[in-house]
C-alpha positions in Angstrom: 9.6 25.4 -35.2 9.5 28.9 -33.9 6.8 28.0 -31.4 8.9 25.1 -30.1 11.9 27.5 -29.6 9.6 29.9 -27.8 8.2 27.3 -25.5 11.7 26.0 -24.6 12.9 29.6 -23.9 9.9 30.0 -21.7 10.6 26.7 -19.8 14.3 27.8 -19.4 13.2 31.2 -17.9 10.9 29.4 -15.5 13.8 27.2 -14.4 16.0 30.2 -13.9 13.3 32.0 -11.9 12.7 28.9 -9.8 16.4 28.4 -9.1 16.9 32.0 -8.1 13.7 32.1 -6.0 14.9 28.9 -4.2 18.3 30.5 -3.5 16.6 33.5 -2.0 14.5 31.3 0.2 17.4 29.2 1.3 20.0 32.0 1.9 18.0 35.1 2.6 15.0 33.6 4.6 12.4 34.7 2.1 9.4 32.7 3.2 6.7 33.5 0.6 6.9 31.6 -2.7 5.0 34.3 -4.6 7.3 37.1 -3.4 10.4 35.1 -4.1 9.3 34.3 -7.6 8.4 37.9 -8.4 11.6 39.2 -7.0 13.6 36.6 -8.9 11.9 37.5 -12.2 12.7 41.2 -11.6 16.4 40.4 -10.8 16.6 38.4 -14.0 15.3 41.4 -15.9 12.0 39.7 -16.9 8.7 41.5 -17.3 5.7 41.3 -15.1 3.8 39.2 -17.7 6.5 36.5 -17.7 4.9 33.2 -16.7 6.2 32.2 -13.2 7.0 28.7 -12.1 4.7 26.8 -9.9 5.5 26.6 -6.2 6.3 22.9 -6.6 9.0 23.8 -9.1 10.5 26.3 -6.6 10.2 23.7 -3.8 12.1 21.1 -5.9 14.9 23.7 -6.6 14.9 24.6 -2.9 15.4 21.0 -1.9 18.2 20.6 -4.4 19.9 23.8 -3.2 19.7 22.7 0.5 21.0 19.2 -0.3 23.9 20.6 -2.2 24.9 23.6 -0.1 23.3 23.1 3.3 23.1 19.3 3.7 24.3 18.7 7.3 23.1 22.1 8.5 19.7 21.5 6.9 19.2 18.1 8.6 20.3 19.4 12.0 18.0 22.4 11.6 15.1 20.1 10.7 15.7 17.8 13.7 15.8 20.9 16.0 12.7 22.4 14.5 10.7 19.2 14.5 11.7 18.4 18.1 10.7 22.0 19.2 7.4 21.6 17.2 6.6 18.3 19.0 7.0 20.0 22.4 5.0 23.0 21.4 2.2 20.9 20.0 2.0 18.9 23.2 1.9 22.1 25.2 -0.9 23.5 23.0 -2.7 20.2 22.7 -6.0 21.5 23.9 -6.2 23.7 20.8 -5.9 20.9 18.2 -2.5 21.9 16.7 -1.3 20.8 13.2 2.2 21.4 11.9 2.5 23.0 8.4 5.2 24.7 6.4 8.9 24.0 6.1 9.3 22.0 9.3 6.7 19.6 8.0 7.7 19.3 4.3 11.5 19.3 5.0 12.4 22.6 3.4 12.8 24.6 6.7 15.9 26.7 6.3 18.0 29.0 8.5 15.3 31.5 9.0 12.2 29.3 9.0 9.5 29.4 11.6 7.6 26.6 13.3 4.1 27.0 11.7 1.1 25.7 13.5 -2.5 25.8 12.7 -4.8 25.8 15.8 -8.5 25.2 15.9 -9.7 26.3 19.4 -13.2 27.1 20.5 -12.2 30.8 20.5 -9.0 32.6 19.5 -9.1 34.4 22.8 -8.7 31.1 24.6 -5.2 30.8 23.1 -4.2 34.3 24.0 -5.4 33.9 27.6 -3.5 30.5 27.8 -0.3 32.3 26.6 -0.8 35.2 29.0 -1.4 32.9 31.9 1.7 31.0 31.1 3.7 34.2 31.0 4.6 33.9 27.3 5.1 37.1 25.4 3.6 37.1 21.9 2.7 39.5 19.2 -0.1 39.8 16.7 0.7 39.5 13.0 -1.3 41.1 10.3 -3.9 38.7 8.8 -4.6 39.0 5.1 -8.4 39.5 5.0 -10.9 39.1 3.6 -9.3 36.2 1.8 -11.3 33.0 2.1 -9.7 30.5 4.4 -7.5 33.1 6.2 -6.9 32.6 9.9 -8.9 34.7 12.4 -5.7 35.6 14.3 -2.0 35.0 13.8 0.3 35.1 16.8 4.1 35.0 16.9 6.2 33.9 19.8 9.7 32.6 20.7 9.7 28.9 21.5 13.0 27.4 22.6 14.9 29.9 20.4 12.8 29.3 17.3 10.1 31.7 16.1 6.7 30.0 16.1 3.8 31.3 14.1 0.3 30.2 15.4 -2.4 30.6 12.8 -5.7 30.4 14.6 -8.8 29.3 12.8 -12.4 28.8 13.9 -13.0 25.3 15.3 -15.4 24.5 12.4 -12.7 25.1 9.8 -10.6 22.1 10.9 -12.1 19.7 8.3 -12.0 22.1 5.5 -8.2 22.8 5.4 -6.5 21.3 2.3 -2.8 22.4 2.7 -0.4 19.7 3.9 -0.5 19.4 7.7 0.2 16.9 10.4 -1.0 16.0 13.9 1.3 15.3 16.8 1.7 11.6 16.2 2.7 12.2 12.6 5.3 14.8 13.5 6.7 12.5 16.2 7.2 9.8 13.5 8.8 12.4 11.1 11.1 13.5 13.9 12.2 9.9 14.6 13.0 9.4 10.9 14.9 12.6 10.6 16.9 12.0 13.8 18.0 8.6 12.3 19.3 10.5 9.2 21.2 13.1 11.3 
């Protein structure tokens, strides 16, 4: 009986962490699931060894929060971001762009970025393309030597939305497992989202 009570308390704490982490992501623009979960656990006064919820649990809470408190704003933001992403993907078409992140999965909030994975022959090709087009960009720190990390991450302003370009070697295109979408899929998503707006 005591074990059942302990597991239900643990499940309740996980739900509390997930809910608070989701609120931070929706309201404060925290973009990293791990950081949001750890910060939520600390704010709830829970120790470092407290089991944290899975990202999917936080994502479910985030969707619920956005639907409840940011419904129309969320839909309008998603349409705007997906439309901007379509134009950016067309412009960067030679570098085999894929959309990832909140604009793809529908959780993009007030502070979300357009997240693209690019697979050019060389990362320098993308930088030269941006310079030739007169686009200002900045380099972001890349977490290395983590397996599967991008070679380069660039950030730029695209139509008033921050865009993050994660550049991978051309050969890594087939190996990526995180959810991502090519241009045609994003265009279809945009059409569906626009109908709901």
